[in-house]
Wavefront OBJ file of the C-alpha trace (Angstrom):
o trace
v 16.566 18.212 18.381
v 14.051 14.937 18.524
v 14.764 11.475 17.906
v 11.798 10.512 15.940
v 11.485 6.630 15.049
v 9.953 5.267 11.683
v 8.349 1.618 12.631
v 7.439 0.006 9.118
v 8.055 -4.019 7.721
v 6.306 -4.117 4.092
v 6.493 -2.495 0.959
v 3.649 -0.010 0.995
v 4.287 1.142 4.492
v 7.798 2.309 3.069
v 6.634 3.746 -0.030
v 4.263 6.368 1.932
v 6.689 6.849 4.958
v 9.488 7.556 2.727
v 8.650 11.026 1.500
v 7.969 12.036 5.013
v 11.652 10.610 6.472
v 13.188 12.236 3.606
v 11.186 15.405 4.366
v 12.390 15.391 7.755
v 15.792 14.425 6.880
v 15.869 17.981 5.481
v 15.689 19.490 8.996
v 18.886 17.596 10.501
v 19.185 20.098 13.516
v 15.672 19.307 14.467
v 15.021 15.543 14.201
v 17.405 12.553 14.305
v 15.089 9.799 12.138
v 15.486 5.688 13.422
v 14.403 3.704 11.109
v 13.096 0.397 12.228
v 12.455 -2.362 9.974
v 10.702 -5.714 10.907
v 10.874 -6.972 7.394
v 7.531 -8.003 8.409
v 7.968 -8.152 3.966
v 11.918 -9.079 3.954
v 12.882 -8.965 0.151
v 10.184 -6.124 -0.418
v 10.741 -3.409 2.487
v 14.514 -3.910 1.770
v 14.545 -3.501 -1.996
v 12.168 -0.324 -1.362
v 14.538 1.005 0.724
v 17.133 1.052 -1.797
v 15.223 2.363 -4.249
v 14.587 6.106 -1.884
v 18.129 5.739 -1.269
v 17.263 4.806 2.432
v 18.869 2.201 5.018
v 17.276 1.067 8.554
v 19.142 1.470 11.443
v 17.395 -1.323 12.332
v 16.434 -4.946 10.723
v 14.547 -7.324 12.884
v 13.680 -10.123 11.009
v 10.887 -11.161 12.791
v 8.917 -12.843 9.753
v 8.988 -17.409 9.677
v 7.429 -19.455 7.556
v 3.951 -20.105 7.977
v 3.602 -18.550 11.826
v 0.655 -17.261 13.154
v -0.704 -13.915 13.365
v -0.173 -13.945 17.119
v 3.229 -15.541 16.539
v 4.572 -12.583 14.859
v 2.742 -10.005 16.785
v 4.886 -11.422 20.204
v 7.626 -11.479 18.086
v 7.636 -8.121 16.668
v 6.677 -6.930 20.154
v 9.722 -8.603 21.489
v 12.003 -6.940 19.005
v 10.533 -3.480 19.134
v 10.549 -3.206 22.795
v 14.372 -4.259 23.052
v 14.922 -1.557 20.561
v 13.216 0.949 22.528
v 15.071 -0.069 25.769
v 18.310 0.547 23.904
v 17.012 4.155 22.155
v 15.520 7.614 23.750
v 12.911 8.433 21.261
v 10.298 11.113 21.503
v 7.933 10.101 18.959
v 7.461 6.766 16.570
v 5.581 7.111 13.250
v 3.767 4.173 11.947
v 1.600 4.400 8.548
v -1.002 2.515 7.784
v -2.811 -0.757 9.172
v -0.261 -3.802 9.119
v 0.671 -6.052 12.135
v 3.907 -4.001 12.145
v 1.802 -1.005 12.533
v 0.021 -2.138 15.648
v 3.199 -3.547 17.155
v 4.943 -0.154 16.835
v 1.871 1.809 18.354
v 1.619 -0.632 21.270
v 5.338 -0.683 22.176
v 5.417 3.186 21.802
v 2.177 3.485 24.371
v 3.862 1.131 26.372
v 7.366 3.359 26.389
v 4.668 6.619 27.282
v 5.973 7.655 23.623
v 3.472 9.658 21.301
v 2.230 8.091 17.963
v 1.743 9.780 15.053
v -0.397 7.545 12.860
v 0.048 8.562 8.839
v -2.911 7.209 6.632
v -5.581 7.706 9.794
v -9.280 7.365 9.876
v -9.427 4.402 7.376
v -12.569 1.990 7.835
v -14.531 -0.678 6.342
v -16.380 -0.945 9.816
v -15.768 -4.953 8.846
v -13.362 -6.536 11.029
v -12.932 -9.214 9.152
v -12.629 -6.748 5.516
v -10.095 -6.326 5.335
v -8.604 -9.117 8.321
v -6.901 -8.382 10.157
v -6.293 -4.944 9.425
v -9.272 -3.194 9.774
v -8.937 -4.023 13.987
v -5.172 -3.206 13.821
v -5.902 0.613 12.251
v -8.680 0.877 14.622
v -6.435 -0.366 17.772
v -3.949 2.156 16.532
v -6.376 4.999 16.415
v -7.095 4.341 19.915
v -3.429 5.431 21.523
v -2.334 7.749 18.791
v -1.751 11.236 19.425
v -1.293 12.328 15.815
v -3.959 11.183 13.605
v -2.697 12.421 9.555
v -6.226 11.292 7.702
v -5.851 11.434 4.241
v -9.498 12.820 3.473
v -12.474 14.705 4.826
v -14.047 10.655 5.009
v -11.293 9.823 7.344
v -11.597 12.452 9.614
v -15.545 12.026 10.017
v -14.883 8.806 10.685
v -12.285 9.499 13.489
v -14.777 12.138 14.883
v -17.413 9.572 15.382
v -15.106 7.754 17.365
v -14.585 10.715 19.819
v -10.995 11.064 18.712
v -10.432 14.455 19.596
v -10.763 16.904 16.590
v -7.229 18.912 17.794
v -5.690 15.902 16.881
v -6.230 15.175 13.771
v -5.296 16.617 10.470
v -6.491 16.400 7.070
v -3.171 16.264 4.672
v -3.672 14.087 1.855
v -2.080 10.782 1.246
v 2.086 10.707 0.926
v 1.820 7.953 -1.717
v 0.866 10.750 -4.257
v 4.088 12.445 -2.598
v 6.268 9.127 -3.750
v 4.716 9.418 -7.327
v 6.654 12.489 -7.979
v 10.108 10.985 -6.537
v 10.427 8.990 -10.111
v 13.247 10.326 -11.844
v 13.263 10.223 -15.483
v 16.274 8.286 -15.404
v 14.274 5.234 -13.279
v 11.104 5.538 -15.614
v 14.270 4.572 -19.041
v 15.337 1.806 -16.235
v 11.963 0.640 -15.860
v 11.281 0.907 -19.469
v 14.394 -1.253 -20.612
v 12.940 -4.174 -17.725
v 10.257 -5.027 -19.589
v 12.022 -4.412 -22.977
v 14.510 -7.504 -21.743
v 11.175 -9.289 -19.635
v 9.776 -9.605 -23.317
v 6.555 -8.140 -22.160
v 4.879 -5.419 -24.448
v 3.605 -2.289 -23.205
v 1.246 -0.837 -25.481
v -2.280 0.131 -25.288
v -3.417 -2.673 -24.639
v -1.881 -4.053 -20.890
v -4.016 -5.355 -18.011
v -2.128 -5.389 -14.474
v -3.516 -7.845 -11.660
v -2.400 -8.181 -8.336
v -4.256 -10.280 -5.726
v -2.628 -11.398 -2.149
v -4.574 -10.256 0.507
v -5.101 -12.967 3.311
v -9.123 -12.645 2.671
v -9.089 -13.899 -0.938
v -7.288 -17.143 -0.050
v -8.858 -20.179 -0.806
v -11.614 -20.381 -2.629
v -11.999 -16.572 -3.651
v -8.198 -16.757 -5.269
v -9.867 -20.018 -7.386
v -12.968 -17.666 -8.565
v -10.400 -14.487 -9.700
v -8.352 -16.971 -11.234
v -10.907 -18.498 -13.424
v -11.891 -14.637 -14.501
v -8.252 -13.832 -15.526
v -8.586 -17.141 -17.126
v -11.715 -15.751 -19.594
v -10.350 -12.652 -19.802
v -7.165 -13.556 -20.851
v -8.281 -15.944 -23.356
v -11.423 -14.020 -25.280
v -9.098 -10.784 -25.232
v -5.860 -12.896 -26.342
v -4.440 -9.579 -28.076
v -4.171 -8.099 -24.536
v -1.384 -8.728 -22.318
v -2.005 -9.284 -18.801
v 0.770 -8.654 -16.265
v 0.448 -10.365 -12.911
v 3.428 -9.457 -10.509
v 2.743 -13.000 -8.154
v 2.675 -12.261 -4.516
v 5.143 -15.274 -2.886
v 2.595 -16.247 -0.170
v 2.663 -20.078 -1.392
v -1.675 -19.668 -0.764
v -1.310 -17.414 -4.034
v 1.829 -17.955 -5.878
v 1.210 -22.013 -6.209
v -2.164 -21.631 -7.126
v -1.368 -18.966 -9.836
v 1.286 -20.742 -11.477
v -0.002 -23.908 -11.919
v -3.046 -22.546 -13.584
v -1.996 -19.236 -15.354
v 1.355 -19.813 -16.132
v 0.135 -22.166 -19.965
v -1.064 -18.382 -21.072
v 1.162 -16.840 -23.628
v -0.435 -13.334 -23.247
v -0.032 -13.913 -19.338
v 3.104 -13.193 -18.036
v 3.595 -13.802 -14.399
v 6.727 -12.044 -12.494
v 8.618 -11.690 -9.545
v 7.138 -9.134 -7.094
v 8.129 -6.000 -8.551
v 10.323 -2.953 -7.240
v 8.126 0.315 -6.828
v 9.670 2.165 -10.178
v 8.411 -0.614 -12.091
v 5.065 -1.326 -10.582
v 4.132 2.440 -11.019
v 5.691 2.041 -14.530
v 2.648 -0.323 -15.459
v 0.241 1.638 -14.094
v 1.064 4.499 -15.725
v 0.619 2.626 -19.079
v -1.783 0.353 -18.069
v -5.467 0.157 -19.964
v -7.014 -1.536 -17.129
v -6.432 -2.598 -13.612
v -7.799 -5.339 -10.992
v -6.347 -5.173 -7.296
v -6.969 -6.180 -3.996
v -4.318 -3.524 -2.910
v -5.320 -0.676 -0.855
v -2.335 1.322 -2.084
v -2.618 0.562 -5.913
v -6.394 2.057 -5.635
v -4.606 5.447 -4.507
v -2.536 6.131 -6.909
v -4.017 4.650 -9.808
v -6.229 7.221 -10.215
v -3.142 9.998 -10.949
v -2.716 7.661 -14.345
v -6.538 7.470 -15.603
v -6.618 3.969 -15.245
v -10.002 2.360 -14.573
v -9.751 0.261 -11.370
v -11.686 -2.744 -10.230
v -11.447 -3.576 -6.554
v -10.946 -7.769 -5.981
v -12.746 -6.806 -2.131
v -15.843 -6.934 -0.903
v -15.509 -4.102 1.249
v -12.826 -0.913 1.115
v -11.789 1.703 3.332
v -11.263 3.673 0.304
v -14.448 5.077 -0.175
v -13.707 8.208 -2.092
v -12.106 6.412 -5.083
v -15.464 4.714 -5.009
v -17.845 7.847 -5.027
v -15.300 9.862 -7.298
v -15.592 6.688 -10.221
v -12.500 6.042 -10.163
v -12.846 2.985 -8.809
v -15.083 -0.423 -8.584
v -16.139 -2.792 -5.831
v -16.249 -6.135 -7.598
v -14.953 -8.689 -5.109
v -14.375 -12.139 -5.700
v -17.263 -12.564 -7.866
v -16.880 -14.136 -11.248
v -19.508 -12.259 -13.453
v -18.855 -9.216 -11.467
v -14.683 -9.302 -12.256
v -15.758 -10.177 -16.058
v -18.469 -7.582 -16.658
v -17.053 -4.683 -15.353
v -13.433 -5.920 -17.321
v -15.258 -6.480 -20.753
v -16.744 -3.002 -20.414
v -13.080 -1.686 -20.807
v -11.232 -4.344 -22.659
v -14.026 -4.345 -25.430
v -13.035 -0.463 -25.898
v -9.904 1.913 -27.072
v -7.743 2.486 -23.833
v -8.223 6.745 -25.105
v -11.866 6.006 -24.615
v -11.703 4.544 -20.881
v -9.683 6.862 -19.509
v -10.958 8.377 -16.198
v -11.208 12.244 -15.892
v -12.228 12.492 -12.145
v -9.081 14.057 -10.277
v -7.444 11.741 -8.198
v -9.439 12.528 -4.638
v -6.599 10.978 -1.948
v -3.889 14.190 -2.951
v -1.675 16.586 -4.595
v 1.790 15.434 -3.697
v 2.268 17.842 -0.984
v 1.580 15.398 2.130
v 4.903 15.473 3.704
v 5.249 19.134 3.780
v 1.925 19.694 5.474
v 2.776 16.571 8.261
v 6.579 18.128 9.086
v 5.088 21.262 9.967
v 2.359 19.559 12.192
v 4.717 17.427 13.754
v 7.118 20.548 14.640
v 3.970 22.529 15.631
v 3.538 19.043 18.426
v 7.196 19.687 19.339
v 7.115 23.435 19.842
l 1 2 3 4 5 6 7 8 9 10 11 12 13 14 15 16 17 18 19 20 21 22 23 24 25 26 27 28 29 30 31 32 33 34 35 36 37 38 39 40 41 42 43 44 45 46 47 48 49 50 51 52 53 54 55 56 57 58 59 60 61 62 63 64 65 66 67 68 69 70 71 72 73 74 75 76 77 78 79 80 81 82 83 84 85 86 87 88 89 90 91 92 93 94 95 96 97 98 99 100 101 102 103 104 105 106 107 108 109 110 111 112 113 114 115 116 117 118 119 120 121 122 123 124 125 126 127 128 129 130 131 132 133 134 135 136 137 138 139 140 141 142 143 144 145 146 147 148 149 150 151 152 153 154 155 156 157 158 159 160 161 162 163 164 165 166 167 168 169 170 171 172 173 174 175 176 177 178 179 180 181 182 183 184 185 186 187 188 189 190 191 192 193 194 195 196 197 198 199 200 201 202 203 204 205 206 207 208 209 210 211 212 213 214 215 216 217 218 219 220 221 222 223 224 225 226 227 228 229 230 231 232 233 234 235 236 237 238 239 240 241 242 243 244 245 246 247 248 249 250 251 252 253 254 255 256 257 258 259 260 261 262 263 264 265 266 267 268 269 270 271 272 273 274 275 276 277 278 279 280 281 282 283 284 285 286 287 288 289 290 291 292 293 294 295 296 297 298 299 300 301 302 303 304 305 306 307 308 309 310 311 312 313 314 315 316 317 318 319 320 321 322 323 324 325 326 327 328 329 330 331 332 333 334 335 336 337 338 339 340 341 342 343 344 345 346 347 348 349 350 351 352 353 354 355 356 357 358 359 360 361 362 363 364 365 366 367 368 369 370 371
């Protein structure tokens, strides 16, 4: 039996790793899964674990208010080192590009333990867009033993960086697997959730998320300006914003958008409720990486409020558009959708990020690796 450690700390990491955890747990004679939550997003991560019926073996409580990147990195590394010293671990699985991912990979490397990187090979090639994630995923690639690339584009990026082709496997994105975990009962609970909140879910629903570090400061002001204009002009539409708790985002959004009757400012949503909004949205504006991958499964037009994206497959397929934090672009592209009926703006292209079988492929590759 192999002891496989999953190291994560944010909601997106859990969503994308949960299907892999559940797949490995089908083979309890082969794998002992150890779940380590750095709690980089404490409330969001624990909330999402419960949805998948999972519980962490280790909760590291690594976040402190207004701490610097170097401070959180040192805290996560120290905490992980203590866990690894107490356990015999045969492999570490990380996902994506957060501080937790880098620290999990480094800790594993320092202990000479293989690293398996889920969602490998995403690149913007601008180390400050997104910041600091672009550097973190590139550094993780240097120590990974298996690279689970979502697409051929990601594979090519790794090959250009001289990663051994035998270590790279194109498996699709596990976020699509997670979408198929939603039961009818969960969907019904989400419907009741919005009914109780007084949020009208119809064909004129707009979902907005904005939280990335590079969009703080003047950028979030421009985004809010655009949302204000759109909410006022399209007063018959319902705008829903799950507001990130970071005060750089939270305080500005609440102070400037809180008075609009057709804007609902919600606390961060659990995974099923967020998926429910994506499924019913007429338009999505986001700077989230995960939503860029999920939204095409629901044929929803998506405007990416970033200047660079490592998820270029969606741009190439025409299922999403880059608008940055540019007021004019956000307004112009949004109006193209909002001025038309929902049925006329549905996407025709298939989701370029996966078919829902990624976890099975990953388990098979891990089995071969150990063999």
